[in-house]
N, C-alpha and C positions, 0 to 999 in steps of 0.2 A: 123616734123622730116625728115631729108634727107634720100634719098633712101639707100645710103651706110650704114648709121647708122641703119636704119630699117632692112636691110638684115643681119647685124652682130648680131642683137638680135635673129635671127632665125637660122642662120648658125654659131653657136658659135665655131665650130672647124676651121673656116676659118678666117684669119686675116682681119681687116678692110681695109688694103691696098690692099689685093688681091681682095676683093669684089668690092672695088672702081675701080680697074683696069678692072675687069670683066664687070662692067657697062660701063666704058669708051670705051671698045672695042666691044660693041654691044652684050654682053652676057646677058643683061637684057632687056626684052621687055614687053609691055603691051599685053593683050590677043588679041588685034587686030594686033599685030606684030610691032607696033611702038616702036623704041628703046627708052630706058630710061637712061639718064645720072645720074651719082652718086649724083649730087647736086639737083636734082629735089626733090620737097617736096611731101611727101606721103599724099594723101587725102583719106577719108573714101570711101570704095567701090573699091579702086584700086586692080587689080589682076596682079601680076608680074609673068612672066615666066623666070626662071633663068637657064642658061646653065653653069654648073660647069665643066670646062674642066680639072682642076687640082685636085690632091688629097688634102685632108685637110692639113692645116699647122700643126696641132697637133691633136692628139686623143689618148686616153688611149689605151694601148695594150689590145687586146681582148683575154680573156682566157675562154675557154669553160668548166668551172667548174659548178657543180650543182648550180642552182638558184631556190629558193622557192618563186614563185610569189604569192602574196596575193591579189593584185588588179591591173588591167591594163585597160587603155583605150587609145585613141589617144594622150592624153596629160600627163597622170600620170602613174607611175609605182611604186607600193609599194611591197617590198620584205621582207622576213624574214632574218635578218642578224644573222648568227650563232655566238655563242661565239667563240672567238679565231681568228676571221677574222676582220681585221681593215677596216674602211670604204673606204679609198682612199690612193693612193700612197703618201708617205711623207718621206723626208730625204733619207736614204739609201734603204728604202723599195719601190721598183718600180713595184712589181708584187705580185700576190697572194691576192689582196685586193678585196673587194666587188665590187668596181667600175670597175675593170677589167672584172668581171663576167657580170656585167650589160652592159658593152660596147659590149661584144659578143652577148648578147641577142638583143640589138638594131641593131647591124649589120646584124642580120638575117631578120630585118624588112625593112631596107633601105640600100642604098649603103654605103660602109665603111666610117665611120666618119660623115655621114650626120646628124645623131641623136647623141646628146651629153647628157649624164646623168647629170642633174643638181641636186646635192644633196642640200637639204635645211636645214637639221639638221643632227647631228651625234650621234653615240652611242660609248661608250668606247669599246675598243677591246674585253674585257672580258664580255661585256653585249650583250645579245641577244634581238631579238624582231623586231618590225615594223620599217622599214626605208623607207622614202618616197623620190622619185626622180621625176623630171619633164623632159619631152621630148622636150618641146618648151619654147621659151623665155617668152611668155605671161603667160604660166602656172607657170613658175618659179617665175616671178615677183609677181603674184597673191598670191602664197603660202607663199613666203618670207614676204610679207606685213602682212599676217595673223599671222605669227610667231612673227614679230616685234611688232605688235599691241596686242599680247597676246590673240588672238581670237581662238587659237587652244587649244585642251584639250589632255593631255598626261597622261596615267595611266600605272603604273609599278607594278610588283610583286617583293617584296624584302623579302628574308628570312634572318632574323637578329638574332644576338646572344642575348640570355636572354629572360626573360618573360616580354613582354612589357605591361605596365599599364599606363593609362586606356585603354579602348577599341578603342579610337580614339583621335586624337590630331592634332596640327598644329605647325610647326617650321618655324619661320619667321626671323631667324637671318641672317643678311647680310653676303655675302660670298665674299672673296677676296683672293689674293695670299698670301702665307706664306712668312715670312721674310727670312726663311732659305732654301727655295727650290721653285721649280716651281709648287708645289702642292697647294691645296686650303685649306682654313680654314674659320670658322665663329667666330674665336676668336677676342679679342679686338685689336690685332695688325695686322689684315688683311689689306693688301695693296689694295687700290682702291676698297673697298668693295661695293657691289651693293645689292640692295633690293632683297630678295629671299623668296619664300614661298613654303613649301611642306606640304600638308595635308596627313595624314596617317590614316588607319583603320585596325584593327586586323581582319584577316580572319581565322586564325587557330593557336592555341597554342600547342606546342610540348615540354613542359618541359623546356629545356635549349635553345630553339629556337622558334621564332614566325614568322609566315607568314603575311606580311602586303601588303595592296594595298596602293600605294602612288600616289597622284594626284599632278602634277606640275603646278604651276601658273606662274613660271618663268623658265628660261632655263640656269642656271649657270653651269659652268664646274664642274662635279662631284657632283652636287647639292644633290641628294638623299644620296649618300655615306657620304658626309660631315655632312649633317643635322642629319642623324640617328646616326652616330658615336658621334656627340656632345651630343646626348641624352643618351649616354651610351650603344647603341645597334648597333654596326657596322654591315654592311652586312657580312653574312657568307662568308668566303673565301677572303675578301678584303685584298689585299697584302700591303696596305699602311696606311689606316686610322684606328686608335686605339680607344678604348672605351672612353678614357679620352679626346678625341678631339685632341690628339697628333698623331705622326706618329710611325708606327712600324719600328724598326731599329735593324738589317737589314730588308729590306722589306721581308715579309713572302711569302710563297707559298700558294696555295689554298688547305687547308686540307679537301677536300670533294670529293666524287666520281666523280663529274663532272669536277673537276680540274679548276674551275673558280669561280669568285665571283657570288653570287646568286642574280642577278639583271636581270629582263626581262621586256622589253617594250611591254606591253600587248595590248595596243590599242592607236590609234591616231584619233582624231576627228577634222574636219575642214569643211569649205565650198569649194565645187569644184570651182577652180579658173576661169573656163570657163562657166559652167552651173549655178553656184550659189547654187546647191543642197547640203544639208548637207550630209556628208560622214563620216563614221567611219570604219576604217580598224583595224581588230582584228588579233592577232597572238597568238594562243595557245602555251603555253610553251612546249619546246621539251624535255629538260632533267631535268625539275623540279621534275618530278616523282622520279628520281634517288636521288635527293637531299632530298626530303621529306621522302623517304623511309629510308634514313640514320638517320633521326631524329625521326622516328616513334617509335623506341624502348623505348622512354621515356614517351610515352603516350599510353593509353590502347584503346582509341576509337577515331572515327572521320574519315573523308575521307582521302584517300591516294593519291589522284591526284587533280589537279587544272586545270580548263579549262577557 
């Protein structure tokens, strides 16, 4: 790998052209002071000293809003994404995202823009729970490979409508785009449908609602919401997916005390991309106690909180 390509993997907020120019003008040296040109090939054991004289070409705006850190080391940062906060800027939304909060956190550890949050997976705006980001290019590549190779394990809590029977099951219907909208479906007319699998297990029955643990073996868009709705048990508060596998029209609001759909990413398991050690990050649900209490009136006994 060329030096300029190698540097761009690690300084992701700086453009390849700027890093190449930095090396050309003597801004990159070996630890013995010898200058390194941009076309030099990197070999194992090389140590480069880089003098960044210019601000980053791009970096997300840093916003010092609350950030609930679940796990952190020099390579990884796992946080609790609250419901109602989207993961990253998109379209007309350029601020108020989780990525803006993470950038502020990283800027307190290194000069502005030197560390860039590399998000490897996403959660719906109304979904809460574990979100993993990477600080370095090597860590990002290692975690992304595990997601693509389905070596990660993701567990969710879902409060769904109705009394789910039996106690456990699996939905493996392929998921694709609907013909009439940008939303998803596992119906026979799904466009570009891909193999999907969600395992579920009943944790608590509350009359007209059931608390499930859902384990994902694939990572399709809206997978849990689509699969559970197709089984006749949509997630409580889901604004779009109806019990018959169709769509709610007009889209509904979330008729529950938390004002969002009742889906929470409870844990994420993977191997550390640098050390290789197995790692599980858990995120206790924050407002599920409020949701469960709202449905407790239909059952006489059982726990009132979930950890």
